[in-house]
C-alpha positions in Angstrom: -5.3 32.9 29.4 -5.8 29.1 29.5 -5.2 27.0 26.4 -8.5 25.9 24.7 -9.3 22.3 24.0 -8.6 22.5 20.2 -5.1 23.9 20.9 -4.4 21.1 23.5 -5.7 18.5 21.0 -3.4 19.9 18.3 -0.4 19.9 20.6 -1.1 16.3 21.6 -1.4 15.3 18.0 1.9 17.0 17.0 3.7 15.4 20.0 2.4 12.0 18.9 3.5 12.5 15.3 7.0 13.7 16.5 7.5 10.5 18.4 6.4 8.4 15.4 8.9 10.0 13.0 12.1 9.1 14.8 15.1 8.1 12.8 15.7 4.4 12.1 16.6 2.5 15.2 18.4 -0.9 15.7 16.2 -3.5 17.1 16.2 -7.3 17.6 13.3 -9.7 16.8 12.1 -11.1 20.2 8.9 -12.8 18.9 8.7 -14.5 15.6 6.2 -12.7 13.5 5.5 -12.0 9.8 5.6 -8.7 8.1 4.4 -7.4 4.7 5.5 -4.6 2.4 2.1 -3.1 2.5 0.2 -2.3 5.7 -3.1 -3.4 4.0 -1.9 -7.0 3.6 -0.6 -7.1 7.2 -4.0 -5.8 8.4 -5.9 -8.3 6.3 -3.9 -11.2 7.7 -4.5 -10.1 11.3 -8.2 -9.5 10.7 -8.4 -13.1 9.4 -6.7 -14.3 12.6 -9.1 -12.2 14.8 -12.1 -13.6 12.9 -10.8 -17.2 13.5 -10.5 -17.9 9.8 -7.4 -20.1 9.9 -7.9 -21.4 6.4 -8.2 -17.9 4.9 -5.2 -16.7 6.9 -3.0 -19.7 5.9 -3.9 -19.3 2.3 -3.2 -15.6 2.1 0.0 -15.9 4.1 1.3 -18.8 1.9 0.6 -16.7 -1.3 2.1 -13.6 0.3 5.3 -15.4 1.5 5.7 -17.1 -1.9 5.4 -13.8 -3.8 7.8 -11.9 -1.6 5.2 -9.5 -0.4 5.6 -10.9 3.1 8.4 -12.5 5.1 8.8 -14.3 8.4 11.1 -12.8 11.0 13.3 -15.2 13.0 14.1 -14.9 16.7 17.3 -12.9 17.2 17.4 -11.2 13.7 18.9 -7.7 13.8 16.5 -5.2 12.2 16.0 -1.5 11.7 12.8 0.2 12.7 12.2 2.5 9.7 8.8 3.8 10.6 5.9 3.1 12.9 2.3 3.5 13.7 0.6 2.8 17.1 0.6 -1.0 16.4 3.0 -1.7 13.6 6.6 -1.0 12.8 8.2 -1.1 9.3 11.2 -3.3 9.8 14.1 -4.2 7.5 17.3 -6.3 8.1 20.1 -4.0 9.4 22.4 -5.1 6.6 19.8 -4.7 3.8 18.6 -1.9 1.6 15.4 -3.8 0.9 12.0 -2.2 1.4 10.7 -2.5 4.9 7.9 -4.9 6.1 5.0 -3.8 8.3 5.2 -6.0 11.3 3.3 -6.0 14.7 5.5 -4.0 17.2 5.2 -7.1 19.5 8.0 -8.6 17.3 10.5 -6.2 18.8 9.0 -5.2 22.2 10.6 -6.8 25.2 8.3 -7.9 28.0 8.4 -5.3 30.7 
């Protein structure tokens, strides 16, 4: 008996979820990016960039950095990858117990 499409789809989804829920891993910032405590703020900032709204992006980023909602990652910082989606990782400094910041995975992905 061959597996049906719904079974294959379910297995693929479970496999993808398993790869997303790995334990925290040590990483290094290889591209300076910003990250925010909530994915929604990070998404909003990137949507402003994609829309070409530099003024709106700059204003939201300044307010978010000043409030502590967001932070800038510096090249070479050692971080832990706490959680991830397909495009973002939730990063925290390796020596910190602070909440993680949702950051584009490009911040820790080495060019291949």
